[in-house]
N, C-alpha and C positions, 0 to 999 in steps of 0.2 A: 669246284674240284669234285670229280667223281671218284669214288673209292676204287682202288685197284691194288691187289696184293702182289708185291714183287719182292722176291728174296734175293739178297746180295751177299757175296762172300764177306766174312768178317775180316777186319784188318787189326793187326796188333798195334796198340797205341799205349804209350806211357803218358799219363796225365800229369801236368805240372800246374802249379798255382799260377794264375794269370791275373795281373793287377790292371787297374785302369791305366791306360797309357795314352799319350797324345797321338791322335790320328790326323794326319794331314793329307792334302791332295784330294781325297775322296770325301765329299760332303753329301750325306744322304738327306739332309734337311730340305724339305720342299714337297712338291706334289708330283706324282708320277702316274701316268696312264698305263694300266696293266690289263691283262685278260680277265683278272679276277676282281676288277673294280679299281677305283682310284686310290692310290697310295697317298696318305698324308703323314709325312714322317718328320720327326725332330731328332737331331743328333746332339748328344751331350758327351763329348769325349769319344770313347769307343762304344758308348751305349746308344742304341737307336730304338725308338719306340714310335708307335702311331697306329693308324687304322687303315683298313681297306673295306669300303662298303660298311657293313655292319660288324665286321670282324676286327680283331686287334692283332698286332704283331710287335714283338720285342726281340732284340738280339744284341749280340756283342760282336764287334769287328775284330777278327783275328789279326793281331799285329804282324804276323809273319806273312800271310797271304793277302791281306786287305779284304778278305771275304767276310761278308756279314752272315753270321750263323744265327739264325733266328727261329723263334717258336711262335706259331700263329694259333689263334683260337677263332673258330667260325661261330656264327650266331647260334647254330644248333648245338654248340658245345664240343664238336669234333676238333681235334688238335693235330698238329703236325709240325714239321721242321723244314727249313729252307736254307740253302747256301747260295748267296747272291753276291755278285761282283759288279761294281760300276765299271763300264767300259772306258777306254782311254779318252773318248770324246767327251766324257762327263755328262753325256746326254742320255745314254742308254744304260740299263743294267740287264743282266741275264743270270740265269742260274736254274736250280731245280728244287723240287720239294718232294717230301714223302710224308706218309701218315704216321701217327704215333706208334702204331704196332708194327712198323716196318723198319728196315735198316735205315740208318741216317743217310741223308742225301749227300751228293757231291755236286759241285758246280758243273762237272763234265757229264753228268747223267744225260744220255742222248735220247732217252725215251720221249717221244713227242708229247705224250699226255702228262709228263712230269716237268716240262720246261716252264719256267716262270720268268718273263721278261717285261720290261717296262720302258717308257720314254718320259723324260722329265718335261713337265709343262710349266713348272715354276720353281725357282730357287728360294722362295720365301717360306720360312717355316710357318706352319699353321699356328694360329693363336692357341688352339687347344685341340686335343684328339680324344678318342674314346678311351684311351688309357687313363686310369685314375689320376687326377691331379696330385702332384707331389710324389708321384712314383719315382723311385731312385734305382740306380744300377744295382746296389746292394740288395734292395728289396726284391727286384726281379730275380736275381740269382738265387736268393734264399727261397723263393717260391717255386723255382723251376724244378722239374723232376731230376733225379740223379743222372738219368740218361743225357740230359742236356748239359748239366754241370760237367760231366766227364768229357763231353764233346768239346766244350770250350776250354777244357783244361783247368777248370775252377773247382778245387776241392773244398773250399770254404764258402760259407754264405756271404761273407763280406769280403770286399776286395782288399788285398794286401798291398802295401806301398813299399815293400822292401826292395832293395836293389836286386836281390837274387830273383825275385818274382818278375821284375821288369826285364830281366835278361834271360828268362826261362828258355831252355832249349826247345827246338821244334820237336813235335812227336816223331817217332821213328818212321811212321808210315808216310811222313811228308818230306823226308829228305834222306840222303845217304848218311847213315849214322856213324859217329865216331865211337870208338870202343867205350869211352867214358859214359856214353849215353845208355848203354845196355844195362838191364837189370843184372844183379849178381847171379841169377839163375841161368843166364845165357851169356856166355863169354865167347864170341865168335873167334874161330881160329882159321877158318878157310873161306875162300870165295869159290863156290862150286858152280861150274858152267857145264850144262848138260844139254846136248842136242837131242830133242825129243821126237821130232817128226820130219818127214820129207814129203812134200807135195809137188806134183808135176802138172804142167799145163796139158790140156787135152791134145794139143798139136805138137807135142814134144817129139813125135816119131815121124818117120818119113811118109807113112801112109795116113797118119793122124786118126785113123779109125781103128786103133788098137783097143780091144776091149779091156785089157788089164794094163793100167798105167804103171809102167816100170821102165827103168833105164839102166844100162851098164855104164857106170861112171868110173873114170880114172883121173889121176892127178893128185893134187894136194889140198888139204884144208887144215889150217892151223889156228889154234887159240892161244892168245898171249895176254898177260896182265902185267902192268907196270906201276911203279911208284914214281911220280914225277915231282921234282922239287926244283927250286931255283939253282941248285948246284948240279943238277943233271937228272937223268932217268935211269932207273935200275929195274930189271925184270924181276917179277915175283916168281919164286921157284915153284915147280909143280910137285905136289906130294907124291912120294914113291919114285921120284926121278923119271916119271912118265914123259914121253916126248911131247913137245907142243903140237906136233902134227897129229890130228885126229885121223886123217886119211893120208896115205902116201902110197899110191897104187900106180904101177906102170900099166901100159895099155893092155898087155897080155894077161894081166890079172885084174882087169876091170871088174868091179863088184856090182852085181845086179841089185838094185835098190828099188823096192816097190813103193808106190805112192801110198802113204798111210796116214791115218789120223794123228793128231798131235799127241795122243796118249800112248801111242805105240811107235815102234821103229823097226825097220827091217835089218838094221845094222846092230851088231852086238853092242848093248848099252855100255859095256866096259870100255869100248873103243871111243865112244862119243862123249865121255864124261871126263872133265879135268878138275882137280882140286888145287887151287893156288893157295900157297901158304901166306897168310896175311902178315904184312910187315907192320907191327904195332907202332913203331916209331913214325911210320908214314901216316897211319890212321890218326894218330894223336897230334900230329903237326897240322895246325890250321892252314898253313901255306902249301901243304902237299896235296897232290891229287892222285887218285887211283884211276887208272884207265884200263879198259879191256879192248883188245883188238882181234878182229877176225881177218885172216888172209886166206884167199882161195885161188886156185888155178885149176878148175875142173873142166873136164871134157866128156861129152857123151860119146861112147863108142858105137858106131854103126857097122853094118856088114862090110862096107868098103871104107878104107881109111880116109880117103879123100872126102867122104861125106860125114866124117866125125864133126860133131857140133862143139866147137871150142868156145867156152864161156869167158875165156881170158882171165888175166890176173885181176883180182878185186881185193881191196883192203878197206876196212872200216874200223874206226876207233871211236869209242864213247867214253865220256868221263862220268863216273858215278855220282859225283857231287852236283852235276848239272842235270840230273834226271828230274823231270817235273813231278810234282805230287799228283799221282793218279791221273796223269794226263796222257791219253793216247795221241801220238803224233807220228809223222813220217819225215824221213830225211831222204832226199834223192840226190845221187851223184851222177851227173851227166858224163858221158864218155865220148863226146864228139857227136853223138847221135841220140835222139830221143828214144831210140829202141834199145839202147844199152844203159842199164841202170842197176843200182843196188839200193835197197831201201830198208828201213827198220821201223817197226812200230813198237812202242814201249807202253806197257800197262803194269802199273805197280800192283803187287800182290803181297801186302804185309812186308815181311823182311825181304822177299824176293821180287824179281822183276822178270817179265816175260818179253822176249824179243822175237819178232818175226823178221826174217832176213831173206830177201829175194834177190836173185841176180838173173839177168836176161840177156839173150842173144837173139836178134831178130824179134819175132813175136812170141818166142818161147821162154819159159821160165822154170826155175827150180826154186822152191820155197823151203828153206831149212829153218825149222822152228826150235827154239830152245829156251831154257830158263837159267837165271842166275840167282843164287841164293846164298846167304851166309850160314855156315854150319859150324858146329863145335864138336 
């Protein structure tokens, strides 16, 4: 591993005591061939330890994500952290690492020089490793830096066996939080959706060689939020009785929207922001789901009406409890043709999540970017 300093945004995490818990399906014991030498690992419950080359590695398996959060020590004394996950085939593992002085790694880290993958060559646990004989989970946690103990949610040197610890809630950064999970200093009252940027493809215009990317758009764009239960679905009210439609423009009042970076917007931000009043009963009910929906029917106005570019009606709904932990991904909705689609990319950012939403007609697209965040 060569040293490379990378700075990552911090996430808000509430640490909870995590006890040793039975871990099934994923067995790390055995030998693995990796780019940094041969892994020789032994798994004891959720504690994994072993060596790679002349270095050593120890870690705890997160019972929520099944990811191994480990600390490694190189022969020269340099240390770092890795988040690794055995793949469904039980033959490969993948993940990422970072150095001691850097932000903690995530399995999804896409930097090529930070990836750490391996292939299983044996399922037999080694007779011994470079980790000291008799090393225990409790001893490892006690000797680990506070940074690591907070990462795995362990606030004590020894593991607790209480039922409360065994059912500890996921950190807020890893799932959609219920109100009871928030600290007393932050009691969310609103789900705020804010459209922050508009980007257009270079060929959005009839000549395609337009130096300034901008378009006159008309039609509707609405934002909606719901609480869904077994008894039915009810809409969450918008604060201030604002309309759900962010845009509602006839053709003769089409609004010129410039293609801008995600940090700015050509439209009045007061028009593109909606605060939905959180339904506490819904949030506290384990069987309830909060969903957010975008609906649009946008058209680009050209000089001749017959040449207007109609993007058609599009609708997309997401469920907040199904958002993955810090995992970028895309969803594509086909509309009878591979050239008509709407997609979303999700990137968790602490309490908030960023969504990139695109809709296309022919080979042209409008990308509307926004954020969702809980506020009080």
